[in-house]
GUTORKOL-142181 format. One record per residue (C-alpha): residue in one letter; x, y, z; residue number from 1. Coordinates in steps of 0.02 Angstrom, whole numbers, plus 32768, in hexadecimal, padded with zeros to 4 digits. Layout:
REM residues N
(A,(X,Y,Z),NUM);
...
This chain:
REM residues 662
(M,(7268,4884,2773),1);
(T,(724B,488B,26AD),2);
(A,(721B,4801,2642),3);
(T,(7271,47EE,259E),4);
(M,(7223,47B1,2500),5);
(P,(7270,4727,24A0),6);
(T,(72B8,4769,2406),7);
(R,(72F1,4723,235B),8);
(A,(738C,4734,2305),9);
(L,(738B,4794,225F),10);
(G,(736C,4711,21C0),11);
(E,(7343,468E,2255),12);
(T,(72C8,4610,21FC),13);
(P,(721F,4604,227B),14);
(S,(71EE,456B,22E2),15);
(R,(716D,4507,22A7),16);
(D,(7118,4526,234E),17);
(T,(7111,45CE,2323),18);
(I,(70BA,45C5,2297),19);
(T,(7049,454D,22C3),20);
(S,(7020,45B9,2363),21);
(G,(7007,4648,22E3),22);
(H,(6F94,45E5,225E),23);
(S,(6F26,45A8,22F8),24);
(K,(6F19,465D,2335),25);
(S,(6EDC,4683,228B),26);
(R,(6E58,45FA,2283),27);
(T,(6E06,4616,2326),28);
(P,(6D90,4696,230B),29);
(L,(6D73,463B,2257),30);
(I,(6D43,45AB,22AD),31);
(A,(6CD6,45FA,2335),32);
(A,(6C83,4651,22A2),33);
(V,(6C61,45A4,224D),34);
(V,(6C2C,454A,22F4),35);
(A,(6BB0,45E6,232A),36);
(L,(6B5A,45DF,2281),37);
(A,(6B4E,452E,2278),38);
(A,(6AF8,452F,231B),39);
(L,(6A93,45BC,22EC),40);
(A,(6A5C,453F,224A),41);
(I,(6A49,44B8,22AC),42);
(V,(69CE,44F0,2324),43);
(G,(6960,4552,22A1),44);
(F,(6967,44BC,2247),45);
(T,(690C,4455,22BE),46);
(L,(6899,44E0,22F0),47);
(G,(6849,44C7,222A),48);
(H,(684E,451C,217C),49);
(T,(67D7,45A2,21CB),50);
(A,(67EB,4607,2273),51);
(P,(679A,45A1,230B),52);
(T,(66E8,45D9,2346),53);
(W,(672C,45EB,23FD),54);
(L,(67AF,4672,23B3),55);
(D,(6737,4703,23C5),56);
(A,(6746,47A9,2428),57);
(H,(668B,47CD,242C),58);
(V,(66A6,487E,23EB),59);
(R,(6602,48A8,2382),60);
(P,(6598,485A,2419),61);
(W,(6604,48AE,2493),62);
(F,(65FB,4965,2431),63);
(D,(654C,4949,2411),64);
(S,(652B,4935,24D1),65);
(V,(659F,49D7,24EE),66);
(Y,(6531,4A3A,2467),67);
(K,(6490,4A0A,24B1),68);
(W,(64C5,4A33,2560),69);
(S,(6505,4ACD,252E),70);
(Q,(644F,4B04,24E4),71);
(L,(640C,4AC2,2591),72);
(N,(6480,4B2A,25FB),73);
(N,(6495,4BB6,2592),74);
(G,(645D,4C34,2605),75);
(T,(6482,4BEB,26AC),76);
(N,(6530,4BA0,26A8),77);
(W,(65B9,4C0A,26F2),78);
(A,(6625,4BF3,265D),79);
(F,(65A5,4C48,25E1),80);
(R,(6563,4CBC,2658),81);
(F,(6618,4D13,269A),82);
(V,(6675,4CD0,260C),83);
(F,(6637,4CAD,255B),84);
(H,(65A0,4D2E,256B),85);
(P,(6600,4DBA,25A1),86);
(I,(667A,4DA9,2506),87);
(A,(65E8,4D80,2490),88);
(D,(659C,4E1E,24CF),89);
(A,(663E,4E81,24C6),90);
(I,(665E,4E47,2418),91);
(T,(65B1,4E69,23D5),92);
(W,(65B8,4F0C,2417),93);
(S,(6655,4F33,23D3),94);
(N,(6622,4EED,2321),95);
(D,(6583,4F5F,2329),96);
(K,(65D4,4FFC,235C),97);
(V,(6670,4FD9,22D5),98);
(L,(65CE,4FBD,2242),99);
(A,(6569,5059,227F),100);
(L,(660C,50C6,226D),101);
(L,(6620,5084,21C7),102);
(R,(658E,50A3,2190),103);
(A,(6570,5158,21D6),104);
(L,(65FC,5189,216C),105);
(R,(659A,514F,20C6),106);
(W,(65F9,5120,202C),107);
(P,(6632,51D6,2011),108);
(G,(668C,51D7,20B9),109);
(M,(66CF,5125,20B1),110);
(L,(672A,513E,200A),111);
(A,(6779,51D8,204D),112);
(L,(679F,5189,20E4),113);
(T,(67EF,50E6,2076),114);
(G,(685B,5173,2009),115);
(V,(6898,51CF,20A6),116);
(I,(68E1,514A,20F9),117);
(G,(6924,50F7,204C),118);
(L,(6970,51A1,203D),119);
(R,(69CA,51A3,20DE),120);
(T,(6A05,50EF,20DA),121);
(G,(6A29,50D5,2029),122);
(G,(6A24,5173,1FC0),123);
(R,(69B1,51B1,1F29),124);
(R,(69BD,5111,1ED4),125);
(A,(697D,5093,1F54),126);
(A,(68F4,5132,1F95),127);
(I,(68AD,5123,1EE3),128);
(T,(68C0,505B,1ED8),129);
(A,(6868,5043,1F77),130);
(V,(67D1,50C8,1F4E),131);
(L,(67B5,506F,1EBA),132);
(A,(67CD,4FC8,1F00),133);
(L,(6737,5007,1F81),134);
(A,(66CF,505B,1F11),135);
(G,(66C0,4FBF,1EA2),136);
(C,(665E,4F5A,1F28),137);
(G,(65E7,4FE0,1F29),138);
(V,(65E6,4FE4,1E58),139);
(L,(65BA,4F16,1E70),140);
(G,(6527,4F44,1EF0),141);
(F,(6582,4EF7,1F8E),142);
(W,(6586,4FA7,1FEF),143);
(D,(6544,4F78,2085),144);
(D,(657B,4EB2,208A),145);
(T,(6637,4EF4,207C),146);
(L,(6617,4F64,210A),147);
(I,(65D8,4ECE,216F),148);
(T,(666E,4E71,2141),149);
(V,(66F0,4EF6,2169),150);
(A,(6694,4F25,2215),151);
(L,(66A8,4E7A,223D),152);
(M,(674D,4E6C,21FB),153);
(L,(6794,4F0D,2242),154);
(V,(675C,4ECC,230D),155);
(A,(67A4,4E1E,22F4),156);
(V,(6845,4E7D,22B3),157);
(G,(6851,4EF5,2347),158);
(I,(683C,4E5D,23C9),159);
(S,(68C3,4DFF,2371),160);
(L,(693D,4E8E,2372),161);
(L,(6920,4EB4,242E),162);
(V,(693D,4DFA,244D),163);
(G,(69B9,4DD4,23CD),164);
(I,(6A32,4E66,23DE),165);
(P,(6A64,4E59,2495),166);
(L,(6A69,4DA8,248D),167);
(G,(6AEB,4DBE,23E7),168);
(I,(6B43,4E51,2452),169);
(W,(6B54,4DBE,24DE),170);
(A,(6B91,4D3E,2476),171);
(G,(6C0F,4DAD,2424),172);
(L,(6C59,4DD7,24DE),173);
(S,(6C48,4D2D,2529),174);
(L,(6C9B,4C8F,24D7),175);
(R,(6C20,4C13,2532),176);
(A,(6B88,4C7B,251A),177);
(D,(6BB9,4C6A,2454),178);
(R,(6BE2,4BAE,2457),179);
(V,(6B25,4B95,24BA),180);
(M,(6AD5,4C1D,2430),181);
(R,(6B1C,4BB6,23AA),182);
(T,(6AC0,4B05,23D6),183);
(I,(6A21,4B68,23F6),184);
(L,(6A2C,4BD5,2356),185);
(D,(6A56,4B39,22D2),186);
(T,(69D5,4ADD,231D),187);
(A,(6968,4B59,22EE),188);
(Q,(69A5,4B6C,2246),189);
(V,(6990,4ACE,2212),190);
(M,(68D3,4ACB,2247),191);
(P,(6853,4AFE,21C3),192);
(A,(67EB,4B9D,21F8),193);
(F,(6753,4B3E,21F4),194);
(C,(6785,4ADB,2285),195);
(Y,(6785,4B55,2303),196);
(L,(66D0,4B8D,22C9),197);
(L,(6673,4AE8,2314),198);
(P,(66AF,4AEE,23C8),199);
(L,(6692,4BAB,23CF),200);
(V,(65F0,4B86,2397),201);
(V,(65D3,4B24,2431),202);
(A,(661A,4BAF,249E),203);
(F,(65D4,4C46,2450),204);
(G,(6535,4C18,23DF),205);
(I,(6519,4C42,2329),206);
(G,(653E,4D00,22F3),207);
(I,(65CC,4D74,230B),208);
(P,(662A,4D47,2395),209);
(P,(665E,4C99,2357),210);
(A,(6699,4CDB,22B3),211);
(V,(6707,4D5D,2309),212);
(M,(6760,4CEF,237D),213);
(A,(6777,4C6D,22FA),214);
(T,(67C8,4CFD,228E),215);
(V,(6820,4D37,2327),216);
(I,(6870,4C94,2356),217);
(Y,(68AA,4C79,229C),218);
(A,(68FB,4D27,227C),219);
(I,(694A,4D3B,2319),220);
(P,(69E8,4CC1,22E4),221);
(P,(6A2D,4D40,225A),222);
(A,(6A28,4DC9,22E3),223);
(V,(6A85,4D75,2366),224);
(R,(6B04,4D2F,22E0),225);
(L,(6B31,4DCD,2286),226);
(T,(6B38,4E30,2323),227);
(S,(6BA1,4DB2,2375),228);
(L,(6C10,4DB2,22D6),229);
(G,(6C1E,4E71,22DD),230);
(I,(6C50,4E80,2385),231);
(R,(6CCB,4DFE,237A),232);
(G,(6D01,4E4B,22D3),233);
(V,(6D43,4EF5,232D),234);
(A,(6E01,4EF1,232E),235);
(V,(6E4F,4ED6,23CF),236);
(T,(6EB8,4F8D,23C5),237);
(S,(6E10,4FE6,23BA),238);
(T,(6DE8,4F99,2476),239);
(E,(6E87,4FBE,24B4),240);
(V,(6E8C,5078,246F),241);
(G,(6DE7,5078,24DC),242);
(T,(6E25,501D,2576),243);
(S,(6ECD,509E,257C),244);
(F,(6E52,5129,2566),245);
(G,(6DFD,50EA,261B),246);
(C,(6D48,50AF,25CA),247);
(T,(6CEF,503B,2638),248);
(G,(6C93,4F9D,2603),249);
(P,(6BFD,4FE6,25BE),250);
(Q,(6C56,507F,256C),251);
(L,(6CC8,500C,2510),252);
(L,(6C22,4FB0,24CB),253);
(T,(6BC6,5040,249A),254);
(K,(6C4C,50A8,246D),255);
(V,(6CD0,505B,2416),256);
(R,(6C7E,4F90,23EC),257);
(L,(6BDD,4FC4,23B5),258);
(P,(6C05,504D,233E),259);
(L,(6C94,4FEA,22F1),260);
(A,(6C0D,4F58,22E7),261);
(R,(6B92,4FBB,2298),262);
(R,(6B93,4F7E,21E9),263);
(A,(6B7C,4EBE,221A),264);
(I,(6AF4,4EFA,2299),265);
(L,(6A91,4F55,2200),266);
(L,(6AAC,4EC1,218E),267);
(G,(6A6E,4E57,2219),268);
(I,(69D5,4ECF,221C),269);
(N,(69B3,4EB3,216A),270);
(Q,(69BF,4DF6,2178),271);
(V,(6956,4E07,2206),272);
(I,(68D3,4E63,2196),273);
(M,(68D6,4E00,2107),274);
(M,(68C0,4D46,2167),275);
(A,(6834,4D89,21CB),276);
(F,(67E2,4DCB,212D),277);
(G,(67EB,4D28,20E8),278);
(V,(67A1,4CD7,2195),279);
(V,(6714,4D42,219F),280);
(V,(66C3,4D2D,20FF),281);
(I,(66DB,4C5A,2129),282);
(S,(668E,4C95,21BD),283);
(A,(65EE,4CAF,215F),284);
(L,(65AE,4C01,218F),285);
(V,(659C,4C29,222D),286);
(G,(6517,4CB3,2202),287);
(T,(657D,4D58,2208),288);
(G,(652E,4D99,215E),289);
(G,(6594,4E09,20E8),290);
(L,(65F2,4DC5,204A),291);
(G,(661B,4D22,2085),292);
(Q,(6563,4CE9,2096),293);
(D,(6542,4D28,1FE7),294);
(V,(65C7,4CB8,1F99),295);
(S,(6589,4C2D,2008),296);
(D,(64EA,4C46,1FD0),297);
(G,(6511,4C51,1F04),298);
(L,(657E,4BBC,1F25),299);
(A,(64E8,4B4A,1F79),300);
(K,(6478,4B84,1EE8),301);
(V,(650B,4B57,1E62),302);
(N,(64EB,4C0A,1E2A),303);
(V,(658A,4C52,1DEA),304);
(G,(6546,4D05,1DBC),305);
(L,(6515,4D04,1E79),306);
(A,(65B6,4CCB,1EBB),307);
(F,(6624,4D2B,1E4A),308);
(A,(65ED,4DBD,1E64),309);
(P,(65E6,4DD8,1F2C),310);
(G,(66AC,4D6C,1F0C),311);
(L,(66E9,4DFD,1E9B),312);
(A,(66A6,4E69,1F25),313);
(I,(6715,4E10,1F99),314);
(V,(67AA,4E1B,1F27),315);
(F,(678C,4EE8,1F24),316);
(A,(6779,4EFE,1FE1),317);
(A,(681A,4E8D,2006),318);
(V,(6879,4EF4,1F83),319);
(A,(6851,4F90,1FD1),320);
(I,(6872,4F5F,207C),321);
(D,(6912,4F14,2040),322);
(R,(695B,4FC5,1FE2),323);
(I,(6921,502F,207A),324);
(T,(697C,4FAA,20F1),325);
(T,(6A12,4F86,208D),326);
(G,(6AAA,4FF7,204D),327);
(E,(6B1A,507E,2093),328);
(R,(6AE8,5136,20B6),329);
(P,(6B0C,5196,2029),330);
(S,(6BB8,5205,204A),331);
(R,(6B7A,52CB,2041),332);
(R,(6C0F,533F,1FEF),333);
(K,(6C0E,53D0,205D),334);
(N,(6C66,5448,1FE8),335);
(A,(6BBA,5444,1F83),336);
(I,(6B6A,54B0,201A),337);
(A,(6BC6,554F,2032),338);
(N,(6B5A,5581,20C1),339);
(Q,(6B9B,5536,216A),340);
(A,(6B00,5533,21CC),341);
(I,(6AA3,54E6,2145),342);
(R,(6B07,547A,2145),343);
(A,(6B16,545A,2207),344);
(V,(6A46,542E,21F1),345);
(L,(6A4A,53BE,216D),346);
(D,(6ADD,535B,21BC),347);
(N,(6A71,5354,225F),348);
(P,(6A0E,52B3,226C),349);
(R,(6993,530A,22F3),350);
(Y,(6972,5395,2273),351);
(V,(695C,5334,21DC),352);
(G,(68F0,52AC,2234),353);
(A,(6880,5330,227D),354);
(A,(6870,5382,21D7),355);
(A,(684B,52D9,218A),356);
(M,(67BF,52A5,21F7),357);
(T,(6773,5356,21EB),358);
(A,(676C,5340,2134),359);
(I,(6728,528F,2147),360);
(V,(6695,52C9,21B9),361);
(G,(6666,534B,2152),362);
(I,(664F,52D6,20AD),363);
(A,(6602,525D,2123),364);
(A,(6583,52EC,215C),365);
(V,(6571,5332,20B5),366);
(A,(654B,528E,207F),367);
(K,(64C4,5281,20EF),368);
(M,(6466,532E,20DE),369);
(T,(646A,530A,2015),370);
(G,(6423,5254,2023),371);
(L,(64B4,51E6,1FFE),372);
(D,(64A9,5156,2067),373);
(D,(649F,50D0,1FF5),374);
(F,(6521,50B7,1F5C),375);
(P,(64C8,5101,1ECB),376);
(Q,(6456,5095,1E6A),377);
(S,(649B,50EE,1DBB),378);
(L,(654D,50AC,1DE8),379);
(R,(6528,500A,1E0C),380);
(F,(6542,4F7B,1D8B),381);
(D,(64F0,4ECE,1D80),382);
(V,(6571,4E4D,1D67),383);
(V,(64FC,4DBF,1DA0),384);
(K,(64B2,4DB2,1CEB),385);
(P,(655B,4DC2,1C79),386);
(V,(65A3,4D34,1CE2),387);
(N,(6526,4CB8,1CD2),388);
(S,(6520,4CDC,1C0F),389);
(L,(65DD,4CBF,1C25),390);
(A,(65C5,4C21,1C91),391);
(T,(653D,4BEC,1C05),392);
(W,(65BD,4C04,1B88),393);
(A,(664F,4BAA,1BDE),394);
(N,(65D0,4B11,1BF5),395);
(D,(658D,4B01,1B45),396);
(H,(664E,4B18,1AF0),397);
(L,(66CF,4AFD,1B7B),398);
(R,(668D,4A7F,1BFD),399);
(N,(663A,4A0E,1B70),400);
(G,(66B9,4A39,1AEF),401);
(V,(66AD,49EB,1A31),402);
(P,(6695,4936,19FB),403);
(I,(674E,491A,19D5),404);
(V,(67BC,499E,1A51),405);
(G,(6737,498B,1AE5),406);
(G,(6721,49FD,1B7D),407);
(T,(674F,4A30,1C31),408);
(G,(66BC,49AA,1C57),409);
(S,(671A,4917,1BFD),410);
(F,(67B6,4958,1C69),411);
(S,(6751,4956,1D06),412);
(D,(671C,48AB,1CD9),413);
(F,(67CB,486F,1CA1),414);
(F,(680C,48BE,1D44),415);
(V,(67A1,486F,1DA0),416);
(T,(67A4,47B9,1D58),417);
(H,(6854,47A9,1D3B),418);
(L,(68B2,481B,1DE2),419);
(L,(6832,483E,1E5B),420);
(T,(67C3,479C,1E79),421);
(P,(685D,4724,1E72),422);
(M,(68B6,4784,1EDD),423);
(R,(6824,4784,1F68),424);
(D,(680A,46CE,1F3E),425);
(L,(68BE,46A5,1F6D),426);
(F,(68BA,46FB,200D),427);
(Q,(6809,46BF,2030),428);
(A,(6838,4607,200C),429);
(A,(68D8,4607,206F),430);
(A,(68CC,45B9,210D),431);
(W,(68B6,4643,2194),432);
(W,(6956,45FC,21F4),433);
(L,(69C1,4604,2148),434);
(I,(69A7,46BA,2133),435);
(I,(69E0,46E0,21E7),436);
(V,(6A69,4674,21D3),437);
(V,(6ABC,46DA,212E),438);
(F,(6A95,4773,217A),439);
(A,(6AFB,474F,2220),440);
(A,(6B7B,46FE,21A9),441);
(I,(6B88,47A4,2150),442);
(G,(6B7A,47F5,21F0),443);
(W,(6C06,478C,222F),444);
(V,(6C86,47B0,2192),445);
(S,(6C50,486B,219F),446);
(G,(6C69,48A3,2252),447);
(G,(6C75,4803,22C1),448);
(W,(6C0E,479C,232D),449);
(K,(6BBA,4830,2384),450);
(L,(6B79,486F,22D0),451);
(A,(6B48,47B7,22B2),452);
(T,(6AFC,47BC,2353),453);
(L,(6A9B,4844,2346),454);
(C,(6A5A,4817,2295),455);
(S,(6A28,476B,22CC),456);
(V,(69BA,47BD,2356),457);
(C,(6974,4845,22E3),458);
(L,(6937,47BD,2275),459);
(V,(6900,4755,22F6),460);
(G,(689F,47EA,233D),461);
(I,(6849,47FC,2288),462);
(A,(6821,4734,2293),463);
(S,(67D1,4765,2348),464);
(L,(6757,47E5,230A),465);
(R,(670A,4771,2284),466);
(V,(6722,47DC,21F3),467);
(W,(67BD,476B,219D),468);
(D,(6779,4755,20F9),469);
(L,(6741,4812,20E9),470);
(A,(67F9,483E,2127),471);
(M,(6832,47C8,2092),472);
(D,(67CE,482A,201C),473);
(T,(6812,48D8,205F),474);
(L,(68BD,488C,2056),475);
(S,(68B2,485D,1FA2),476);
(Q,(6878,4901,1F6D),477);
(V,(68F8,4952,1FCA),478);
(F,(697F,48E4,1F8C),479);
(V,(6945,48F1,1ED8),480);
(A,(6935,49C2,1EF0),481);
(V,(69E8,49B7,1F3D),482);
(L,(6A2B,496F,1EA3),483);
(L,(69DE,49E2,1E35),484);
(S,(6A02,4A77,1E9A),485);
(V,(6AB5,4A47,1EB6),486);
(A,(6ACE,4A1B,1DF4),487);
(L,(6A9D,4AC4,1DC8),488);
(A,(6AD8,4B25,1E46),489);
(I,(6B96,4AFB,1E5E),490);
(P,(6BC0,4AF1,1D9A),491);
(I,(6B63,4BA7,1D93),492);
(G,(6BC2,4BDE,1E31),493);
(I,(6C6C,4B9F,1DF3),494);
(W,(6C51,4C01,1D51),495);
(S,(6C26,4CA4,1DB0),496);
(G,(6CB6,4C8B,1E2B),497);
(R,(6D27,4C8C,1D83),498);
(S,(6CC0,4D10,1D1A),499);
(D,(6CB7,4DB7,1D57),500);
(R,(6C2D,4DEA,1CDB),501);
(L,(6BCD,4D57,1D06),502);
(E,(6BDC,4D8D,1DB9),503);
(R,(6B95,4E2F,1D94),504);
(L,(6B05,4DED,1D25),505);
(L,(6AD9,4D71,1DBF),506);
(R,(6AD7,4DEB,1E36),507);
(P,(6A31,4E46,1E10),508);
(L,(69DC,4D90,1E18),509);
(L,(6A10,4D46,1E9C),510);
(D,(69EA,4DDD,1EFE),511);
(A,(6931,4DDF,1EC0),512);
(A,(6928,4D28,1ED4),513);
(Q,(696F,4D52,1F80),514);
(V,(68E4,4DD0,1FBF),515);
(M,(6858,4D5B,1F82),516);
(P,(67F4,4D06,2011),517);
(A,(67F4,4C54,1FEE),518);
(F,(6741,4C46,1FD1),519);
(V,(6755,4CA8,1F3C),520);
(Y,(67B3,4C20,1EEA),521);
(L,(6714,4BAC,1ED2),522);
(V,(66C2,4C28,1E62),523);
(P,(671E,4C25,1DBB),524);
(V,(6737,4B6B,1DD9),525);
(I,(6674,4B41,1DC5),526);
(F,(6679,4B98,1D2B),527);
(L,(66D7,4B06,1CDB),528);
(F,(66C0,4A7D,1D36),529);
(N,(662C,4A0C,1D72),530);
(V,(6612,4A1C,1E25),531);
(G,(6674,49A6,1E85),532);
(R,(6725,4963,1ECA),533);
(V,(6773,49B6,1E25),534);
(P,(674E,4A70,1E49),535);
(G,(6788,4A52,1EF0),536);
(V,(682A,4A09,1EBE),537);
(I,(684C,4A8C,1E3F),538);
(A,(6813,4B1D,1EBE),539);
(S,(688C,4ACD,1F3F),540);
(V,(6915,4ACD,1EB3),541);
(I,(690A,4B80,1E88),542);
(Y,(68F6,4BC2,1F34),543);
(A,(6999,4B5B,1F6D),544);
(I,(69F8,4B84,1ECF),545);
(P,(6A2A,4C45,1F0E),546);
(P,(6A98,4C10,1F9E),547);
(G,(6AF4,4B95,1F48),548);
(I,(6B23,4C06,1EC3),549);
(R,(6B66,4C88,1F2E),550);
(L,(6BC2,4C25,1FB2),551);
(T,(6C1C,4BBE,1F1A),552);
(S,(6C42,4C56,1ED9),553);
(L,(6C7E,4CAB,1F6C),554);
(G,(6CE9,4C20,1FA5),555);
(L,(6D31,4C12,1EE9),556);
(R,(6D68,4CE2,1EEC),557);
(Q,(6DB0,4CC7,1FB1),558);
(V,(6E2E,4C4B,1F6D),559);
(P,(6EDD,4CB9,1F8A),560);
(Y,(6F30,4CEC,1EE1),561);
(A,(6FDD,4C8E,1F29),562);
(P,(6FAE,4BE8,1F0C),563);
(R,(6F5C,4C07,1E61),564);
(E,(6FF6,4C69,1E2B),565);
(A,(7064,4BD8,1E4D),566);
(A,(6FF4,4B63,1DFA),567);
(L,(6FF1,4BCB,1D56),568);
(S,(70B2,4BEA,1D5D),569);
(F,(70C6,4B2A,1D5B),570);
(G,(7074,4B1F,1CB8),571);
(A,(6FC9,4B01,1CFA),572);
(T,(6F23,4B16,1C92),573);
(G,(6E87,4B6C,1CBC),574);
(R,(6E42,4AC0,1CD3),575);
(Q,(6EC3,4A79,1D39),576);
(E,(6ECC,4B20,1D9C),577);
(L,(6E10,4B16,1DC2),578);
(F,(6E0B,4A52,1DFE),579);
(K,(6EBA,4A47,1E4F),580);
(V,(6EC0,4AE9,1EA9),581);
(Q,(6E13,4B5C,1EAD),582);
(L,(6D9E,4ACD,1ED7),583);
(P,(6E02,4A74,1F5C),584);
(L,(6E25,4B16,1FC2),585);
(A,(6D6C,4B50,1F9D),586);
(L,(6D20,4AA4,1FE4),587);
(R,(6CEF,4ADD,2072),588);
(S,(6C8E,4B69,203A),589);
(I,(6C48,4AEC,1FBD),590);
(M,(6C17,4A74,2045),591);
(L,(6BB7,4B0F,2090),592);
(A,(6B51,4B1A,1FE9),593);
(L,(6B1F,4A7C,1FF3),594);
(N,(6AEF,4A7A,20C8),595);
(Q,(6A96,4B1C,2081),596);
(T,(6A3E,4AD6,1FF7),597);
(I,(6A03,4A3B,2051),598);
(I,(69B7,4AC4,20D8),599);
(M,(695F,4B23,205A),600);
(V,(6911,4A94,2007),601);
(L,(68CE,4A51,20C5),602);
(S,(688E,4AFC,20DF),603);
(M,(6811,4AFC,2045),604);
(V,(67CF,4A2B,2073),605);
(V,(6743,4A85,20CF),606);
(I,(671F,4B0E,2043),607);
(A,(672F,4A96,1FB8),608);
(A,(66A4,4A35,2016),609);
(L,(6622,4AB2,1FE5),610);
(I,(6631,4A6F,1F18),611);
(G,(6629,49C5,1F36),612);
(G,(66DC,49A2,1F79),613);
(G,(6698,492B,2004),614);
(G,(6712,48D5,207C),615);
(L,(6730,4924,2128),616);
(G,(670C,49C9,20E3),617);
(L,(6654,4991,20CA),618);
(E,(6657,495A,2179),619);
(T,(6684,49F7,21CC),620);
(V,(65F7,4A5C,214B),621);
(Y,(656C,49F4,218E),622);
(G,(65AA,4A06,223D),623);
(L,(65A0,4AEC,221F),624);
(R,(64FA,4ADD,21C1),625);
(K,(6491,4A51,2202),626);
(G,(64BA,4A60,22C2),627);
(E,(6516,49B1,22BA),628);
(T,(659A,49E0,2326),629);
(G,(65E8,493E,2346),630);
(R,(65EF,4909,229F),631);
(G,(6657,49BD,2276),632);
(M,(66BD,4997,2306),633);
(A,(66F0,48F5,22D1),634);
(G,(6719,4934,2229),635);
(G,(6762,49CC,2255),636);
(L,(67E0,4972,22D4),637);
(A,(6805,48FE,224B),638);
(I,(6841,4981,21D4),639);
(V,(68AF,49CD,2266),640);
(L,(6909,490E,2284),641);
(L,(692A,4906,21D1),642);
(A,(6969,49B7,21BD),643);
(I,(69D8,4995,224C),644);
(V,(6A27,48EB,2200),645);
(L,(6A49,4939,215D),646);
(D,(6A85,49D8,21A6),647);
(R,(6AFE,4995,2211),648);
(I,(6B4B,491D,2198),649);
(T,(6B5D,49AA,2105),650);
(Q,(6BC0,4A12,219B),651);
(A,(6C28,4972,21BB),652);
(W,(6C53,4973,210E),653);
(G,(6C8C,4A2F,2116),654);
(K,(6CEA,4A1C,21A9),655);
(R,(6D51,4986,2167),656);
(S,(6D6E,49F1,20C6),657);
(S,(6DAE,4A87,212B),658);
(G,(6E10,4A14,218F),659);
(G,(6E66,49BB,2114),660);
(L,(6E9D,4A5B,20BA),661);
(R,(6F00,4A89,2141),662);
């Protein structure tokens, strides 16, 4: 028996009951939202202006007790004896062996190895650039510190790829695994790298193992994502051809999918290396040494020259590694080689690799026999004194300025007095429950009751950590930094998306900004501004602008030409085409730019604390440097919860914008 739905004749006026029913259904979610938010406000008002004392998760004493327990039971408990200690010993052994190998090559062998790899992966230009950049580390006088950092990075990258690529293959072949991993990777992405260090210090102690493990956790997501993307991007016709020829599942993977996904996997390897390089530098706070330790010491002494020199060495090392891990292998003109036998030898990677390794070992042996163990003193150039002289000049002429025009010091004072301090006072003066209600309302409007609940739970969690005022201080800095970043990145991105000349001009600048670890951005900022919140915000803006520009420009360039051509055919001006066609169609990419800007700013919160940024970042730094584990964990967890709130809200904006354009 089939049920029939009542139909309404064409032109028939709907009944009053039908209209009333439709209005009531549309009002139901709004009424539910108002009731829920009102109930939340009433509960918060009843509890008081500040968070009640009983709302305490007791995270600090609990983590302090766990840290003390780990110190007392480090050699007796089974978890340390059979899990943590073997992992730590394996990591330390691997790092020592890699560092010994790099030192055994001596600086001529290292430069030769870099040139060979660059020649193989990117051609002569990449090889020359990488060799010159790596040699620059020695010229600055940081050759051995560079080797320490590179060895640590290589160990972390090796572990990341051993774990990340198989997981990426699994995610690419299984939708269920992809959904599960996506949630984990999203959570890992929004957590600043510093937040990994504290629990790892409890498990592994101070030194190489926690730094490597933190780097691995932070660097695995791009390997998984891009490997999965490459596997899923393989054309169905290619796999069908392999299946029709009788390939088994493993054969289809190794002979078809992986070769066709090679480009995406190589891009993932490059991203893993660059992310690992940045975190390895940050991990110097747990006693790994290397270039990061040199920069940290210079910042702690507020000595611009001591911080700038190793910072420049970090940039050189990052550029060298980036150049030899990107780019396509140059095609060889086979017609230039008449002898088929010679061509066969040159095209065989085994012969070429054996010859290259023989040459590198020979260069290292000659360097050992001639006493070229250390980078020549005659080739070194001390930049500390010139940079300090420049910093003094900047302090006298730029920071203090002239009486009428003023300088960066006046700008810093104005920035603090009229923007940062009022914003912080506003957030800290508002009742804690009011802040929760506001974010819950934003979450409800953006993504429904689930997102509103998530925002409320995260903010209540921050209150239970007893760091509410510090969180509001951090939120005010993040808010200001995001506003400045968006105000600069979006217009520049729009201009770049509509101008090929500007896009070509900005590309090398954005590439250079991408390979620079976040640590390095602090050094030039303290040239011009007093230590405090202002240089932290400005460093965050500099760090967050590049992805905003890239994603905005990419969104505009991906707009199909057909709707643009239709708008122009109807007489639309260039401005109308931009605001009526391009920007609406690129809104999803722009929302992603906003999301990534917020994440990048939050990742600088802890680093900015090293130059007086304060807030939650300072709590985490204290936890790492002074052994106050509970205090550091409270600050780190609060940063994570704040990041989840801002990340999920901006992600919801991106989904709404894309849904509205369908």
